[in-house]
N, C-alpha and C positions, 0 to 999 in steps of 0.2 A: 713387306714394308714395315719398318719400325719407327716409332716416333714417341716423343714425350712432350714436355712443355714447349709451346710455340709450334708444334708440328701439325696442328689442324689445318692451318692455312696452306701449308705445303701439300698435305694429303688432298685437299680440295683441288688445288691447282693440278695435281697429277691425274686424279681420276677424271677431272673435267676434260683432259686432253686425250683420254683413251678412246679409241674408235669402237663402234658398235660390233665390229667383227674381230675384236681383240682375241687372238687364239691362245690364251693362257689363263690360268686361274690366278687370282690376286688374293693374297692373305695379308691382313693388317693387324698389327698389335700396337696399341698405343697405351702408355701409362695412364691409369685413371684410378680414382679412389674406389674402394669396394662398394660404396653406396651410390656410385654413379648411375643415373637412370638408363644408361645404355643407348644413348641417342646417336652415337657416332655413325652407325650404319645408316640411319635415316638421313643424317646430314650429307653423308657421301652419296647416298642414293639420289638426293635432290640435285647433285652436281654432275652426275654421270648418266650416260645412256645404258650402262651396264647394271644388271641387278645386283644390289648390295644388301646384305642381311647379316645379322648376328649368326655366327656359326653354331650348328647343332652337333652334339657329340655323335661320332660315327657317320656324319653326313658325307655322301659321295662327292668327290671332287669333279667339277665340271668346268670346262674352259669358258671364258667370258663371264665369270661370276666373281664377285668380291666377297670374301669371307672375313668377317670382322670379329676379333676377340671380344668375348663377353666380359663385363666388369667382374673382377675377383676370380677370373678363370684364365688359365693358360690356353693358348691355341697352338696345337701341335699338328704337323703334317705327317700323315702316314701314306703308304702306297695306296692311292686311289680313294682315300677317305681322310677325314680329320678327326682328331680327338679334342674334346673340350674338358679340361680337368681342373681340379683344385689342388694340384700338387704343391710342393713347397715353393714359397716366394723366391724369386731370384733378383738380386740387387734391390731388394726391398719392395718389389712389385709383383703383382699378379693381376693382369697379364704382364709378362716381361718379353722383351724382344729376343734375347738369346735363345730361349727354348724354341721359339718359332723357327728361327734361322737354323739352329742345330738339327731339329727334326726334319726340316725340309732338305737339308744337305744329306742326311742319312737316308731319306726316302728316294730322292731324285738326283743326287749327285750333281753332275755337270749341267743339268737342265734347270738349275736354280739361279735366279738373280736376286740378290739381297740389296735393298735400298734403305739407307739409314738417313733419317731426317732430324730436324731440330729437337734438342733435348739436353738436359743436364747430365753431367758425369759421363759414363761410358757403357751403359747397357747396349747390347747389339754388336759390340766390337768382337767379342769372343765368338758369337754366332757367325759373323762375317768371315772370321778366320776359318771356321769349319766349312763354310760354303766355298771359299776359294781353294782350300785344301782338297775338296772333292771335285774341283774342276769348274765350279760355277763362277759367277761374276759378282763383284761388289760395286755399288754406285753410292756416292755420298752427295747429299745436298751441299751446295756451295756455302761454307761457313759464313761468308760475308753476307749472305742473304738470310741465313737461319736466325730466328729470334734468339734462341739459346744455342750457341755453336758447339758446345762441348761434345755431344755425341758424334756429329759428323767429323769434327776435328780428331777425335780419338780414332775413328775409323781410318781416316786419311794417314795418320801418323803410325798406325799399327798394321794395317792391312794393305796389300797391294790392290788398290781400288782400280777399277776399269776406267771410271770417269767421275769428275766432280762437276755438278751441273746445278743451275738454278732450277727450282721445282718445275716451272712451266716448260722447261726443255726436256725433262725426264721422259714424258710419254712418247715423244718421237723416237728417242733412243731405244726405249723398251720395244716399241713397235718394230723397229728394224732388227733388233737383236733376236727376238723370239721367232722371227721368220727365217733365220739361218739354221743350218744343220749342225747337230751335235749327236755323237753316238750315245745311245742309252746304255751305259755300263753299270747302272745300279740295279742289282738283282733284289727282288723282294726279301730274300733270305738275309741280305746284308744289313737290314734295318736293325737297330738296337732300341731297347726301351729307354726313353729319356727320363732323367731324374724328375723332371717336372710332371711326368705322367702319374707316378705313384709315390715318389720319394724313395728313400732307401731304408734299410733296416740294419742296425749295428750288428745284430746277431748273425746276419747273412754275409755282410762284407763291409769293409771300411773303404772310404774314398781313396783313390790312388794318391801317392805322394806322402811326404813326411807329415806327421802331426805337428801343428803349430802351437805356440803358447797362447794363442788368442781364442776367445770364445765367441759363439754365434750371437749376434745382437737380437735375433728373432727368438731363439729358444734357450740360449745359455749353454748349449752343448759345445764340445770341443770342435775345433776347425782343423781341417787338413789343407795343406798347401798344394795347389794345382798350378804348376808353372808351364806355360807354353814357350819354352826357350826364354829368350830375352824380350819377347813381344808383349806378354800379358801375364800378370801375376793374379791368380784367383784363389779363392778359398771355398771349401764346402764342408758343412757339418754332416754328422752321420745320418741325420734324417733327411738331408737333401737341400737345405737352404744354401744358396750360392751367392758369392759376392766377388766382384773385382776388388783389388786393393784400394782403389779410389773410393768405391762405394763403402767398403768396410771402414775406411777413415771417416767418411761422412757420418755413418751410422754410429761409430764409436764417439765421434764428436758430439752428436746429438744427445747420446746417453750421458756423456761426461758433463755436458752443460746442465742436464737435469739433475745429476748427482750433486754438482756444486751448488746449484740453487737450493736443493734439498738440505745440504749441509748448512748453508747460510740461514735458511729458515729455522733449522733445529737449534743452531747457536743462539739466534735472537729470541726464540721461544724460551730456551733454557735461561738466558739472562733475565728475561722478563719474569719468569717464575721465581728465580733467586731474589729478584728485587721485591716481588710481592711478599715472599717469605720474610725478607728483611723488614718490611713495613709491619707485618703482623707480629713478628717477635719483638720488634721495637715497641709497639703499642702495648705489648704484654709485659714490658719491663725487662725482657731478656736482651740486654744491650750487647753483651759479648757475642751471643749467637747472631743477633741482628747485624753486627759489624762483619762477622764472618760471611753471612749471606751476601751482604753488599759487596764485599771484596770479591767473592766468587762471581757476582754479576758483572763487575768491572772487568775481570779477567776474560770472561766469556765474550763480552762486548769488544774487547781488544782483538780477540781471535776473529770475530765477525768483521771488524774494521779492516783487518789484514786480508781477509778472503775476498771482500767485495770488489776491490779494484782488480784483483787477479781474475775473478770471474768475468768482469766486464771486458778485460783484454782477451780472455780465452774465448768468449762467445763470439768475438769478431773473427778469430783466427781458426776456429774449429773446422770450417768447411774448406776442402782443398780449393785452390785458386782455379777460376774458370778462364781458359784461354779466350782471348778476345780477337785475335788476328789470325787468319789462315796462314799456313806455311807457304813459302814461295813456290812457284812453278807447279801449281796444281795440275794433275793430268786432265786432259781434255778427251772428248769422245774419240775412240779409235775402234771402229766397228769390225770385229773379226768375223770369220765365217763360223757362225754358231746358231743352232736351232733349238730353242727351248720348247717348241711345240710338242715334240716327243712323238712316240709311236701312237698309231690310231687307237689301240686298245686302252690307252691311258687318258 
């Protein structure tokens, strides 16, 4: 399950409805700041009969447990165990939802159900694509219920989701789905190392796809374009930072706003210093030099006056618009014959 802003309430509603004999492992990645005290597992544990705890690196996977991503760490699923890493941020976050979903799809293929909940922009969409491509299922919270609908809306618009549900209805659907049969076609050798595990090295390989003219907001390196057909445009730098186009726009907008404010500050400081020099030289009787300093100050202040309204407009328009209404005819639960409980040795 992946969530961001507004997702805590949905997570609590879901884990509250999971039965004590829930025969599957649950993995949770929620966007949080690096200095977050890591109380999410405690909050979830108070709402559910299932044991919930922050994941430990290389911890064995057990059914009926909830593994929660640690602050400033990615949570990755391997065959029979988890990894907790400090690999490159994705979409500006660590933990991020995409690495959790991607790694689960790589490890368990069709036995994975990805659930995307409230949050801004579209982290989790690419991971859901990997899950459905591997034969797994995608579920999205009803955008009409989500506090911030962008993440579930992106999933609905990009991925062939199995169902769109209010959070309180998700546990019953999960309980039915995981008790159905599905062939375990994912062999341990099929797993691949995820970028969020260690990052990448330029001297070893470049990201697939053409080099783009854009730079990474995290490290300033070059970005490569990673396209999933017409469904999703993504970018990755050579050390592993990843972004969807929407997140890259938001990151660029944030840095652009900072650069514009910095330029405005520099212009106003420059004008103030010219004016101070004009006063000093005027007091010393250097009237021609004083007039030149004053003229420079006036010109610089005109530049600042031109920039300020542009900055005020830009700061409003930098962030991509957030959809507020769900698309029509959202899919409803249609339970196929599928079993995510898996083989006894897993």
